[in-house]
C-alpha positions in Angstrom: -30.2 53.5 2.8 -30.7 50.8 5.4 -32.8 48.8 2.9 -30.0 49.1 0.3 -27.5 47.8 2.8 -29.7 44.9 3.7 -30.2 44.0 0.0 -26.5 44.2 -0.6 -25.7 42.0 2.4 -28.4 39.5 1.3 -26.8 39.5 -2.2 -23.3 38.7 -0.8 -24.7 35.9 1.3 -26.4 34.3 -1.7 -23.2 34.7 -3.7 -21.1 33.1 -1.0 -23.5 30.2 -0.5 -23.6 29.7 -4.3 -19.8 29.6 -4.4 -19.7 27.1 -1.5 -22.3 25.0 -3.2 -20.2 25.0 -6.4 -17.1 24.0 -4.5 -18.9 21.0 -3.0 -20.3 20.0 -6.4 -17.0 20.2 -8.2 -15.6 17.3 -6.0 -14.9 14.3 -8.2 -13.3 11.0 -7.8 -12.5 8.3 -10.3 -14.9 5.4 -10.7 -13.2 2.0 -10.6 -15.9 -0.7 -11.2 -15.0 -4.3 -10.3 -13.5 -6.4 -13.1 -15.8 -9.3 -13.3 -14.2 -12.6 -14.3 -15.7 -14.4 -17.3 -16.8 -17.5 -15.3 -18.5 -15.2 -12.7 -20.3 -13.4 -15.5 -21.6 -16.6 -16.9 -22.6 -18.5 -13.7 -23.5 -16.1 -10.9 -25.3 -12.9 -10.2 -23.7 -9.5 -10.2 -21.5 -8.5 -7.2 -23.0 -6.6 -4.2 -21.7 -3.0 -4.2 -23.7 -0.6 -2.0 -25.1 2.5 -3.7 -23.6 4.7 -1.0 -20.1 3.2 -1.4 -19.3 2.9 -5.1 -15.8 1.6 -6.1 -13.4 4.5 -6.8 -9.6 4.6 -7.4 -9.2 7.0 -4.5 -11.4 4.9 -2.1 -9.6 1.7 -3.0 -6.2 3.2 -2.5 -7.2 4.6 0.9 -8.7 1.3 1.9 -5.5 -0.6 0.9 -3.4 1.8 3.0 -5.6 1.4 6.0 -5.7 -2.4 5.6 -1.9 -2.6 5.9 -1.5 0.2 8.5 -1.2 -0.8 12.2 -2.5 2.7 13.1 -5.9 1.1 13.6 -4.7 -0.9 16.6 -4.4 0.5 20.2 -0.6 0.2 20.3 0.1 0.7 16.6 1.5 -2.9 16.1 -1.3 -4.8 14.4 -2.9 -4.2 11.0 -5.7 -6.1 9.2 -3.0 -7.8 7.2 -1.5 -9.4 10.3 -4.4 -11.8 10.4 -5.2 -11.6 6.7 -1.9 -12.0 4.9 -1.8 -11.8 1.1 0.6 -14.8 0.9 -2.0 -16.9 2.7 -4.9 -15.8 0.5 -5.7 -13.2 3.2 -5.9 -15.6 6.1 -3.6 -16.5 9.0 -1.2 -19.5 9.0 -1.5 -19.7 12.8 -4.3 -21.8 14.2 -5.6 -19.0 16.3 -5.0 -15.4 15.4 -3.5 -13.3 18.2 -4.3 -9.7 19.2 -2.3 -6.7 20.2 -2.0 -7.7 23.8 -1.0 -11.3 23.2 -4.6 -12.6 23.5 -5.6 -15.5 21.4 -9.2 -16.2 20.2 -10.6 -19.6 19.5 -10.9 -19.3 15.7 -8.8 -19.2 12.6 -9.2 -16.1 10.4 -11.4 -16.6 7.4 -9.7 -15.9 4.0 -10.7 -12.8 2.2 -11.5 -13.1 -1.5 -14.6 -12.8 -3.8 -16.4 -11.1 -0.9 -18.5 -9.0 -3.2 -20.4 -12.2 -4.1 -21.4 -13.0 -0.5 -25.1 -12.4 -1.3 -26.5 -13.0 2.2 -24.0 -10.3 3.5 -23.3 -12.3 6.6 -19.7 -12.3 7.6 -17.4 -14.2 10.0 -17.6 -17.9 10.7 -20.8 -17.3 12.7 -22.4 -14.6 10.6 -22.3 -12.0 13.4 -22.1 -9.0 11.1 -24.1 -7.8 8.1 -22.3 -6.1 5.2 -18.7 -5.9 4.4 -18.6 -2.3 5.8 -20.0 -3.5 9.1 -17.5 -6.4 9.2 -14.6 -4.0 9.1 -15.9 -2.3 12.2 -15.5 -5.3 14.5 -11.8 -6.1 14.7 -10.8 -2.5 15.7 -12.7 -2.7 19.0 -12.5 -6.4 19.7 -10.4 -6.8 22.9 -8.7 -9.9 21.5 -7.9 -8.2 18.2 -6.9 -4.6 17.8 -8.4 -3.6 21.2 -8.9 0.0 20.3 -11.7 2.6 20.3 -13.0 4.3 17.2 -12.6 7.7 18.8 -8.9 7.0 19.2 -8.6 5.7 15.7 -10.3 8.8 14.3 -8.0 11.1 16.3 -4.9 9.4 15.1 -6.0 9.5 11.5 -6.9 13.2 11.7 -3.5 14.1 13.1 -1.7 12.0 10.5 0.4 13.8 7.8 -1.3 11.9 4.9 -4.7 10.6 5.8 -6.8 13.9 5.9 -5.8 14.5 2.2 -6.5 10.9 1.3 -9.9 11.0 2.8 -10.7 14.2 1.0 -9.6 12.7 -2.3 -11.7 9.5 -1.7 -14.8 11.0 -0.1 -14.7 14.8 -0.6 -14.2 15.6 3.1 -11.5 15.9 5.6 -13.9 14.6 8.3 -12.7 11.2 9.3 -15.0 8.8 11.1 -15.5 5.1 11.4 -18.1 5.0 8.6 -15.6 6.4 6.0 -12.8 4.2 7.3 -14.8 1.0 6.9 -16.2 2.1 3.6 -12.6 2.5 2.2 -11.5 -0.8 3.6 -14.6 -2.5 2.1 -13.8 -1.0 -1.3 -10.3 -2.5 -1.2 -11.6 -5.8 0.0 -14.1 -6.0 -2.8 -11.2 -5.9 -5.3 -9.7 -9.1 -3.8 -11.0 -11.3 -6.6 -9.6 -14.8 -7.2 -10.6 -16.5 -10.5 -7.4 -17.7 -12.2 -6.8 -21.2 -10.8 -5.8 -24.2 -12.9 -9.4 -25.4 -12.8 -10.7 -22.0 -14.0 -8.3 -22.2 -16.9 -9.6 -25.8 -17.6 -13.2 -24.5 -17.6 -12.2 -21.8 -20.1 -10.7 -24.4 -22.4 -7.2 -23.1 -21.9 -5.5 -26.2 -20.4 -6.3 -29.8 -19.6 -6.4 -31.4 -16.2 -4.5 -34.5 -15.2 -6.5 -37.8 -15.0 -6.0 -37.7 -11.2 -7.5 -34.1 -11.0 -10.4 -35.1 -13.3 -11.2 -38.2 -11.2 -11.0 -36.0 -8.1 -13.6 -33.7 -9.5 -15.8 -36.6 -10.3 -15.5 -37.8 -6.7 -16.3 -34.3 -5.5 -19.5 -34.3 -7.5 -20.6 -37.9 -6.9 -23.2 -38.2 -4.1 -22.2 -41.8 -3.5 -18.5 -40.9 -3.0 -17.3 -37.4 -2.1 -20.7 -35.7 -2.1 -19.0 -32.3 -1.6 -20.8 -30.1 -4.0 -23.9 -29.4 -1.9 -22.0 -27.1 0.4 -19.1 -26.2 -1.7 -20.4 -25.5 -5.2 -19.5 -27.0 -8.5 -18.1 -26.0 -11.9 -21.3 -23.9 -12.2 -20.6 -22.1 -9.0 -17.2 -20.4 -9.2 -17.3 -19.2 -5.6 -16.9 -22.9 -4.5 -19.1 -22.2 -1.4 -22.8 -21.9 -0.8 -22.1 -19.2 1.9 -24.5 -21.1 4.2 -24.0 -22.2 7.7 -23.7 -26.0 8.4 -22.8 -28.4 11.2 -20.4 -30.6 9.3 -19.9 -33.2 12.0 -16.8 -31.9 13.8 -18.1 -32.5 17.3 -20.7 -34.3 19.4 -21.0 -31.4 21.8 -20.1 -27.8 21.3 -17.8 -25.4 23.2 -18.2 -22.9 20.4 -21.9 -22.6 19.4 -21.2 -20.8 16.1 -24.3 -19.5 14.5 -26.3 -20.6 17.5 -24.6 -18.0 19.7 -25.8 -15.3 17.3 -29.4 -16.4 16.7 -30.1 -17.8 20.1 -31.7 -20.8 18.4 -30.4 -24.2 19.7 -31.1 -25.6 16.2 -28.2 -23.5 15.0 -25.6 -24.7 17.5 -22.4 -25.9 16.0 -23.1 -24.4 12.6 -20.4 -22.4 10.8 -20.2 -20.8 7.4 -18.9 -23.0 4.6 -15.6 -21.5 3.5 -14.7 -21.3 -0.2 -12.5 -24.2 -1.4 -10.4 -21.8 -3.5 -6.8 -21.3 -2.6 -6.6 -24.3 -0.2 -2.9 -24.6 -1.1 -2.3 -21.3 0.9 -5.0 -21.3 3.6 -4.0 -24.0 6.1 -4.9 -24.7 8.8 -8.5 -25.6 8.1 -12.0 -25.3 9.7 -13.3 -22.5 11.9 -10.9 -23.4 14.7 -7.9 -24.5 12.5 -8.0 -28.0 14.0 -6.9 -29.7 10.7 -3.3 -28.9 9.7 -3.5 -30.5 6.3 -5.9 -31.3 3.5 -5.4 -35.0 4.2 -6.8 -34.3 7.7 -9.8 -32.6 6.1 -10.5 -35.4 3.7 -10.1 -38.0 6.4 -12.7 -36.2 8.5 -15.3 -36.5 5.8 -14.2 -40.0 4.9 -14.3 -41.6 8.3 -14.3 -38.9 11.0 -17.8 -37.5 11.1 -19.4 -37.1 14.6 -23.2 -37.1 15.1 -25.0 -34.5 17.1 -28.5 -33.0 17.5 -27.9 -30.3 14.9 -25.9 -32.4 12.3 -26.6 -31.2 8.8 -28.9 -33.5 6.8 -26.3 -33.3 4.0 -24.0 -35.4 6.2 -25.9 -38.4 5.0 -23.3 -41.0 6.0 -22.7 -39.7 9.5 -23.9 -43.0 11.0 -21.1 -44.8 9.1 -18.5 -42.2 10.1 -18.3 -40.7 6.6 -18.2 -41.4 2.9 -15.5 -44.1 3.2 -13.1 -43.1 0.4 -10.3 -45.3 -0.7 -6.7 -44.1 -0.4 -6.6 -43.6 -4.2 -9.8 -41.6 -4.1 -8.5 -39.4 -1.3 -5.3 -38.7 -3.3 -7.3 -37.8 -6.4 -9.8 -35.6 -4.4 -6.8 -33.7 -2.9 -5.3 -33.2 -6.4 -8.6 -31.7 -7.6 -9.0 -29.4 -4.6 -5.5 -28.1 -5.1 -6.3 -27.3 -8.7 -8.7 -24.6 -7.3 -5.7 -22.6 -6.0 -4.8 -19.3 -7.7 -1.1 -18.5 -7.4 -1.5 -15.2 -9.2 -3.9 -14.0 -6.6 -1.4 -14.3 -3.7 1.3 -12.5 -5.8 -0.8 -9.7 -7.3 1.0 -6.5 -6.5 -2.3 -4.6 -6.3 -3.1 -6.7 -3.2 0.3 -6.2 -1.4 1.7 -3.5 0.8 3.8 -1.1 -1.2 
């Protein structure tokens, strides 16, 4: 009799475990692979999407909600979008982005687009984080940004009326932790693809450029004049950046060491990541510290404002002359070309805006 009871109980346990297993296995979400622009397909490698964080409709929707929600900050006043506004191509129009307690850093927010093609997976101006998921961890606990703790964030999300269900839809669990929060935000950020500028349309044979824009492109590509393409790509590199760290002659001495502060190598002092030249019409001010308010300021820097230092990049070949020495006409034409890389549809895309 006891043996029969034992067998019966064992059978029930097996059935329950089997049902539980079936419940877990029936969880499904909706794959939503990135839409790769034609120029990207033709000229660069496939995007970086981690195996453990595939793009899904539910994950992207959750990430978007989190990106625009100030719930991540300590006092519920600041969201990712405060420093990465859609209308500014997901950067900040202020020179220095401010945090929840009125603190200001010493850098301008980097714009967010085409992040899935950042192949070295080093983010921020100084490359201090590896992977887009890791990058999303940093602002929450940074005292001059959201100034929060992940424990507090997790508790607020668990007690929220909507988030537990959204996490279950996205990841098959109501357990909310920093890993899943940043995975969702990274999924949304990977959808921020910009590839429909006037110059893109020109390369696709859809429109013509003005003579001024064409001359500006030629200046950009000419080593004897603009010599810009080494760091910022070309018509064969639709990212318009090499995603590498350079000292571009901003200062003779450094108060911000940039990459050097991360690596500890003095040879890296004053090096910062080359930003993409896309969407310059919307991303002022420029440089890691927002020191240049206008594109004219940027062009003047490379034309006659270069400063020498011990770590100056070898690509700044004319630093001893102060720069490449462009004429006023060439400066105007170069500016016209640079503005042709701006994608107005990107900053108005409803998929990228708060609903």
